[in-house]
C-alpha positions as CSV (number, residue, x, y, z in Angstrom):
1,M,25.7,159.8,68.7
2,I,27.4,157.4,71.0
3,A,28.2,155.1,68.1
4,L,29.7,158.0,66.1
5,L,31.9,159.0,69.1
6,S,33.1,155.4,69.5
7,R,34.1,155.2,65.8
8,R,36.1,158.4,66.1
9,I,38.0,157.2,69.2
10,T,38.9,154.0,67.4
11,A,40.2,155.8,64.4
12,L,42.3,158.1,66.5
13,T,43.8,155.2,68.4
14,V,44.8,153.4,65.2
15,G,46.4,156.6,63.9
16,L,48.4,157.2,67.0
17,A,49.7,153.5,66.8
18,L,50.8,153.9,63.2
19,L,52.6,157.1,64.0
20,L,54.4,155.4,66.9
21,I,55.5,152.5,64.8
22,A,56.8,154.7,62.0
23,G,58.8,156.8,64.6
24,V,60.5,153.8,66.1
25,S,61.4,152.4,62.6
26,V,62.9,155.8,61.6
27,G,64.9,156.1,64.9
28,Q,66.6,152.6,64.5
29,R,70.0,152.2,62.8
30,P,70.5,149.6,60.2
31,P,72.7,146.6,61.2
32,P,76.3,146.9,60.4
33,V,77.8,145.1,57.4
34,L,80.6,142.9,58.6
35,P,83.7,142.1,56.6
36,D,84.5,138.4,56.1
37,D,87.2,138.4,58.8
38,E,84.9,139.9,61.5
39,V,82.5,138.3,63.9
40,L,79.6,139.7,65.9
41,T,79.6,138.9,69.6
42,P,76.2,139.3,71.4
43,G,76.3,142.3,73.7
44,R,79.7,143.4,72.3
45,P,80.7,145.5,69.3
46,A,81.9,143.7,66.2
47,T,85.5,142.6,66.5
48,T,87.9,140.7,64.2
49,A,88.6,137.0,64.9
50,E,92.2,137.8,65.8
51,A,90.9,140.5,68.3
52,E,88.5,138.2,70.0
53,A,88.1,138.1,73.8
54,P,91.4,137.2,75.5
55,G,92.2,133.5,75.3
56,S,92.7,131.1,78.2
57,L,95.9,129.4,79.4
58,A,94.0,126.3,80.3
59,P,92.8,123.6,77.8
60,S,89.2,123.5,76.8
61,D,86.6,121.2,75.3
62,V,87.8,118.0,77.1
63,Q,86.2,114.9,75.7
64,A,86.6,111.2,76.6
65,Q,85.7,108.4,74.3
66,P,86.3,104.6,74.3
67,D,89.3,103.5,72.3
68,A,88.0,102.0,69.0
69,E,90.9,99.5,68.9
70,D,90.4,98.2,72.4
71,E,88.0,95.4,73.3
72,T,88.7,95.1,77.0
73,G,87.0,98.4,78.0
74,G,90.1,99.5,79.9
75,V,91.4,102.1,77.4
76,A,90.0,105.5,76.7
77,R,91.0,108.3,74.3
78,I,91.1,111.8,75.9
79,T,91.0,114.8,73.6
80,W,91.2,118.5,74.3
81,L,91.8,121.9,72.6
82,A,95.1,123.6,73.2
83,P,95.2,126.8,75.2
84,T,94.4,129.9,73.1
85,A,96.4,132.4,75.1
86,E,100.2,132.9,75.0
87,P,102.1,132.3,78.2
88,P,104.2,135.0,79.9
89,P,107.4,135.8,78.1
90,D,109.5,133.9,80.6
91,Q,107.2,130.9,80.6
92,E,106.6,128.1,78.1
93,L,104.2,125.2,77.8
94,K,105.9,122.1,79.1
95,G,103.1,119.5,78.7
96,Y,99.8,118.4,80.0
97,R,98.5,116.5,83.0
98,L,95.3,114.5,83.1
99,Y,93.0,114.6,86.0
100,R,90.6,111.7,86.5
101,A,87.5,111.3,88.7
102,T,85.6,108.0,89.3
103,G,81.9,108.6,89.3
104,D,81.1,111.8,91.2
105,G,84.3,111.7,93.2
106,E,87.1,114.2,93.3
107,F,89.6,114.7,90.5
108,V,93.0,113.1,91.0
109,G,96.0,114.0,88.9
110,L,97.7,111.2,87.0
111,L,101.3,110.7,87.8
112,E,102.8,110.7,84.3
113,P,102.6,114.0,82.4
114,V,101.8,114.1,78.7
115,T,104.7,115.8,76.9
116,Q,104.0,114.7,73.3
117,P,100.2,114.5,72.8
118,D,98.8,113.2,69.5
119,T,97.5,115.8,67.0
120,I,94.0,114.8,65.8
121,E,92.7,116.3,62.6
122,E,89.2,115.4,61.4
123,P,87.4,116.9,58.4
124,G,85.2,119.8,59.3
125,Q,86.5,120.0,62.9
126,E,89.1,122.1,64.6
127,P,92.4,120.2,65.2
128,C,92.8,119.0,68.8
129,L,95.2,117.1,71.0
130,G,94.8,113.7,72.5
131,T,96.3,110.8,74.3
132,K,95.3,107.3,75.6
133,V,94.6,106.2,79.2
134,S,95.0,102.5,79.6
135,D,94.6,101.8,83.3
136,L,90.8,102.1,83.6
137,W,88.5,99.6,85.4
138,T,85.8,98.0,83.3
139,W,82.2,98.9,83.9
140,H,83.0,102.2,85.7
141,R,82.2,105.8,85.1
142,Y,85.0,108.3,84.6
143,R,85.3,112.1,84.1
144,F,88.4,113.8,83.0
145,K,90.0,117.2,83.1
146,V,93.3,118.4,81.5
147,A,95.8,120.9,83.0
148,A,98.4,122.8,81.0
149,L,101.8,122.8,82.6
150,Y,103.9,126.0,82.3
151,G,107.4,126.4,83.5
152,P,110.5,128.6,83.0
153,K,112.1,128.5,79.5
154,D,115.5,127.9,80.9
155,D,114.6,124.6,82.6
156,P,115.1,121.5,80.4
157,A,112.0,119.4,79.6
158,E,114.0,116.2,80.2
159,V,115.5,115.8,83.6
160,E,118.4,113.6,84.6
161,A,117.4,110.8,86.9
162,K,119.5,108.3,88.8
163,E,118.2,105.5,86.5
164,G,118.0,107.4,83.2
165,S,116.4,110.5,81.8
166,R,112.6,110.9,82.2
167,P,110.3,113.9,82.0
168,W,109.0,114.7,85.5
169,Y,106.9,117.7,86.6
170,M,106.1,118.9,90.1
171,Q,104.0,121.9,91.1
172,G,105.6,124.2,93.7
173,Q,109.0,123.9,95.3
174,P,109.6,120.3,96.3
175,E,111.7,119.2,99.2
176,S,114.6,116.8,98.5
177,E,112.8,113.8,100.1
178,E,109.7,114.4,97.9
179,L,111.8,113.9,94.7
180,G,112.5,110.2,95.7
181,Q,114.9,108.7,93.3
182,W,114.9,111.7,91.0
183,E,117.8,114.1,91.2
184,S,115.9,117.1,89.8
185,A,112.5,118.1,88.5
186,V,110.9,120.7,86.2
187,L,108.9,123.0,88.5
188,V,105.7,124.1,86.8
189,T,102.4,125.8,87.5
190,E,99.1,124.2,86.3
191,E,96.2,125.7,84.5
192,L,93.3,123.3,84.9
193,S,90.4,123.2,82.5
194,E,87.2,124.7,83.9
195,S,84.8,122.0,82.6
196,A,85.2,118.3,82.7
197,S,84.4,115.8,80.1
198,E,81.1,114.0,80.0
199,A,81.0,110.8,82.0
200,L,82.5,107.9,80.2
201,Q,81.1,104.4,80.9
202,T,83.7,101.8,80.2
203,R,82.4,98.6,78.7
204,A,84.1,95.4,77.6
205,D,83.1,93.7,74.4
206,W,81.2,90.4,74.9
207,Y,83.4,88.7,72.3
208,R,87.1,89.6,71.8
209,S,87.9,88.8,68.1
210,E,91.6,88.8,68.9
211,R,91.2,85.6,70.9
212,T,89.4,83.6,68.3
213,N,92.4,81.3,68.1
214,V,92.0,80.5,71.8
215,L,88.3,79.6,71.2
216,V,89.2,77.3,68.3
217,G,91.8,75.6,70.4
218,M,89.4,75.1,73.3
219,L,86.8,73.6,71.0
220,V,89.3,71.2,69.4
221,F,90.6,70.2,72.9
222,S,87.0,69.6,74.1
223,L,86.3,67.3,71.1
224,V,89.5,65.3,71.9
225,V,88.3,64.9,75.5
226,V,84.8,63.8,74.4
227,W,86.3,61.3,72.0
228,F,88.6,59.8,74.6
229,I,85.7,59.6,77.1
230,R,83.6,57.6,74.6
231,H,86.7,55.5,73.8
232,A,87.2,54.7,77.5
233,R,83.5,53.9,78.2
234,S,83.4,51.5,75.4
235,G,85.7,49.2,77.4
236,K,88.8,49.8,75.4
237,E,92.0,50.3,77.4
238,I,93.7,53.7,77.4
239,Y,97.4,53.5,77.7
240,I,99.0,55.9,80.2
241,R,102.7,55.8,80.7
242,P,103.7,54.2,84.1
243,I,104.7,56.6,86.9
244,A,107.4,55.0,89.1
245,G,106.4,57.0,92.2
246,I,102.7,55.8,92.0
247,E,103.6,52.2,91.4
248,A,106.0,52.2,94.3
249,M,103.2,53.1,96.8
250,D,102.0,49.5,96.8
251,E,105.6,48.4,97.4
252,A,105.9,50.8,100.3
253,I,102.6,49.7,101.9
254,G,103.6,46.0,101.5
255,R,107.0,46.7,103.1
256,A,105.3,48.4,106.1
257,T,103.0,45.5,106.5
258,E,105.8,43.0,106.5
259,M,107.8,45.0,109.0
260,G,104.8,45.6,111.3
261,K,105.5,49.3,111.3
262,P,103.1,52.2,110.5
263,I,102.9,54.5,107.4
264,L,103.3,58.2,107.9
265,Y,101.3,60.4,105.5
266,V,102.0,64.2,105.3
267,S,99.5,66.2,103.2
268,G,101.6,69.4,103.0
269,L,101.2,72.8,104.6
270,A,98.5,74.3,102.4
271,G,94.9,74.7,103.3
272,L,92.0,72.6,102.1
273,G,91.3,75.1,99.2
274,D,94.6,74.4,97.5
275,I,94.5,72.1,94.5
276,S,97.6,70.2,95.7
277,T,95.9,69.5,99.1
278,I,92.8,68.2,97.3
279,T,94.9,65.9,95.3
280,A,96.7,64.8,98.4
281,M,93.4,63.9,100.0
282,T,92.5,61.8,96.9
283,I,95.7,59.9,97.1
284,L,95.2,59.5,100.9
285,G,91.9,57.7,100.2
286,R,93.7,55.2,97.9
287,V,96.4,54.6,100.5
288,A,93.9,54.2,103.3
289,R,92.0,51.6,101.4
290,R,95.2,49.5,100.9
291,T,96.3,49.9,104.6
292,A,92.8,48.9,105.6
293,E,93.1,45.7,103.6
294,Y,96.4,44.9,105.1
295,E,95.5,46.2,108.6
296,T,98.6,48.5,108.6
297,P,98.6,51.5,110.9
298,L,98.3,54.8,109.1
299,L,99.5,58.1,110.8
300,V,98.3,61.4,109.4
301,P,99.6,64.5,111.3
302,C,97.8,67.6,110.0
303,V,98.7,71.3,110.1
304,D,95.2,72.6,109.4
305,P,92.1,71.6,111.4
306,L,89.9,71.5,108.3
307,V,92.3,69.3,106.6
308,M,92.3,67.0,109.6
309,L,88.5,66.7,109.5
310,A,88.5,66.0,105.8
311,A,91.3,63.4,106.2
312,R,89.4,61.6,109.0
313,E,86.3,61.3,106.9
314,I,88.2,60.1,103.9
315,V,90.1,57.4,105.8
316,R,86.9,56.3,107.7
317,E,85.1,55.8,104.4
318,A,88.1,53.9,103.0
319,Y,88.0,51.5,106.0
320,V,84.3,51.1,105.6
321,D,84.6,50.3,101.9
322,A,87.2,47.7,102.7
323,G,85.0,46.1,105.3
324,K,87.4,47.0,108.1
325,A,85.4,49.7,109.9
326,D,86.5,48.3,113.3
327,A,90.1,48.8,112.5
328,Y,89.7,52.5,111.9
329,R,91.4,54.6,114.6
330,E,90.4,58.3,114.6
331,Q,93.2,59.2,117.0
332,D,95.8,58.3,114.3
333,I,94.7,61.4,112.3
334,F,95.4,64.3,114.5
335,F,96.2,68.1,114.5
336,V,99.7,69.1,115.5
337,T,99.9,72.9,115.1
338,D,99.5,75.5,112.5
339,R,103.0,76.9,112.9
340,Q,105.4,75.8,110.2
341,F,108.5,74.7,112.0
342,A,106.7,73.7,115.2
343,Y,104.7,71.3,113.0
344,V,107.9,70.1,111.4
345,A,109.5,69.5,114.8
346,G,106.4,67.5,115.8
347,V,106.5,65.3,112.7
348,D,110.2,64.7,113.0
349,G,109.6,63.5,116.6
350,I,107.0,61.1,115.4
351,M,109.4,59.7,112.8
352,L,112.1,59.1,115.4
353,R,109.7,57.6,118.0
354,E,107.4,55.5,115.8
355,Q,110.1,54.6,113.1
356,P,107.5,54.3,110.2
357,A,108.5,52.0,107.4
358,A,107.2,54.4,104.7
359,N,106.9,58.2,104.6
360,L,104.5,59.7,102.0
361,Y,104.8,63.5,101.4
362,M,101.9,64.7,99.1
363,G,100.9,68.3,98.7
364,Y,102.4,71.8,98.8
365,F,105.5,72.3,100.9
366,Y,107.8,75.2,101.8
367,A,111.2,75.4,103.4
368,E,110.4,72.4,105.7
369,A,110.6,69.9,102.8
370,L,114.3,69.2,103.2
371,V,114.0,68.9,107.0
372,L,111.2,66.3,106.8
373,A,112.9,64.3,104.0
374,E,116.3,64.3,105.7
375,T,114.8,63.1,109.0
376,G,112.9,60.3,107.2
377,S,116.0,59.3,105.4
378,V,117.9,58.9,108.7
379,T,115.2,56.5,110.0
380,G,115.7,54.3,106.9
381,A,112.1,54.6,105.7
382,I,111.1,54.3,102.0
383,Q,110.0,57.8,101.0
384,I,107.7,58.9,98.2
385,A,107.1,62.6,97.6
386,G,104.8,64.5,95.3
387,T,104.5,68.3,95.1
388,D,103.8,71.1,92.6
389,A,106.1,73.5,94.5
390,D,108.9,73.9,92.0
391,T,111.2,75.3,94.5
392,Q,111.1,72.2,96.7
393,I,111.2,69.5,94.0
394,P,115.1,69.4,94.0
395,F,115.2,68.7,97.8
396,F,112.7,65.9,97.4
397,V,114.5,64.4,94.5
398,T,117.8,64.3,96.4
399,S,116.3,63.0,99.7
400,C,113.4,60.7,98.6
401,D,113.3,57.4,96.8
402,Y,110.6,58.5,94.4
403,T,109.2,62.0,93.5
404,L,106.1,63.0,91.7
405,M,107.0,66.3,90.0
406,G,104.5,68.9,89.1
407,E,101.6,67.5,87.1
408,E,102.5,64.0,88.0
409,L,100.9,64.7,91.3
410,Y,97.6,65.6,89.6
411,A,97.9,62.6,87.3
412,A,98.1,60.3,90.3
413,T,94.4,60.7,90.9
414,A,93.5,59.3,87.5
415,Y,96.3,56.7,87.6
416,L,95.1,55.2,90.9
417,A,91.3,55.5,90.3
418,R,91.3,54.2,86.8
419,E,88.0,55.9,86.1
420,P,87.2,56.4,82.4
421,M,86.4,60.2,82.8
422,L,89.7,60.9,84.6
423,L,91.7,58.8,82.2
424,A,90.2,60.4,79.2
425,Q,91.0,63.9,80.5
426,L,94.5,62.9,81.4
427,K,95.1,61.4,77.9
428,A,93.6,64.5,76.2
429,Q,96.0,66.7,78.2
430,D,98.9,64.6,77.0
431,M,97.7,64.9,73.5
432,G,97.3,68.7,73.9
433,K,100.8,69.0,75.3
434,A,102.2,67.1,72.4
435,A,100.3,69.3,69.9
436,L,101.7,72.4,71.6
437,A,105.2,71.1,71.5
438,L,104.8,70.4,67.8
439,L,103.4,73.8,67.2
440,F,106.3,75.5,69.0
441,G,108.8,73.6,66.9
442,V,107.0,74.4,63.6
443,S,106.7,78.1,64.7
444,M,110.4,78.4,65.4
445,V,111.3,76.9,62.1
446,A,108.8,79.2,60.3
447,A,110.1,82.3,62.2
448,S,113.6,81.4,61.2
449,A,112.6,80.9,57.6
450,A,110.8,84.3,57.6
451,A,113.9,86.0,58.9
452,F,116.1,84.4,56.2
453,L,113.6,85.4,53.5
454,T,113.5,89.0,54.7
455,A,117.3,89.1,54.6
456,A,117.1,87.7,51.0
457,S,114.7,90.6,50.1
458,N,111.8,88.1,49.6
459,T,109.4,90.2,51.7
460,E,106.2,88.8,50.2
461,A,106.9,85.2,51.3
462,A,108.2,86.4,54.7
463,A,104.9,88.4,55.1
464,M,102.8,85.3,54.4
465,I,104.7,83.3,56.9
466,T,104.4,86.0,59.6
467,A,100.6,86.3,58.9
468,A,100.3,82.5,59.3
469,L,102.1,82.7,62.6
470,D,99.9,85.5,63.9
471,L,96.9,83.2,63.6
472,F,98.3,81.0,66.4
473,R,99.7,83.8,68.6
474,P,97.7,84.3,71.8
475,Q,96.7,87.9,72.5
């Protein structure tokens, strides 16, 4: 009895369920059949594509990608979709402004507006606008937004500036002092994109193919240096043209010894980290070794305490190497002051009081060069100068007996030491300069020939010559 009742209840339940399902199916409406130009928006009735939801005045779908043609990592291509809504009747789209944020920082608008963005069309994708940003730091993360600039139609897009015409946009009503050198500006309102681009990580290529010619040149130069080093170590003499200023140092030291007067050595006004000061210290060691042999007093006034300590150690070692450690006088190498013209006044006073027979100026000098050299000339001392300060070379040339100009100051180290390593490097540099001079001459002739061939309508030969010249052009 219970089993029969249970079966009837089950059958009744199944029947009610079937009736409910059938009722729901009958009550539902079939889905609408949409024409080809209509779309179905979830939660909204079907509308045509032209009658879609109202568009936006701001750009959309901002994307940032590394520039495929750039190997430095400092250039990115920014793309975006143009606004889909029409501006008010009295307004028009003037251009776009990019906003950039570093990492998770705030967005900052870039100064220059984009008035003529590139139109990018790729198969299967909607046409978009784009431009390049070329002032990025390598190995940084950037995010970008784009703002559309709208302004009155009666305002010109090009504004007249005091130094030429240039598009310039400002938001709001600027004051006259805010315009700076610009006489006028196009006043616009900005519609900033809601979403930013995904973070762009800038990276530089490990190898820049555009600089392959530089790599080849470095390898060739290195081979020349190695060859000259082996040549010098084999005992063969390497010829280096004589430098009058360096050869005259022995003459100046000999003259001071004969007259019983000291030698004044000035190492410039630069610090110990300057290459010219380091070279001056190397030359000082050579001079100190000769003065130690002749027991000639050597005065070294310094403008930097660190230079003074280095000079004391160099001169002391030179006297020890010459076997005249007892003749070394530490007080002859002293600090004057770190003020430019106070130092010059002190050195000039030493010249007038001590009357040195020779004055040596080696290092980097400023406006004090002529003051020092003229005072030394008044005392009748033989003067030898060496500097890589191109602005002071003319004053030394006119006031001194000998002058080491530019790279001659650096060559003095190898010239005096006569070490194979230094001589080989110096000779390789001379060969490299000669090769560059020859390359410049050949390039000028080839460029002139390409221009004449182009004028004669022989474009193929001109293109071949230009392609050959591009191989040697540094990027």
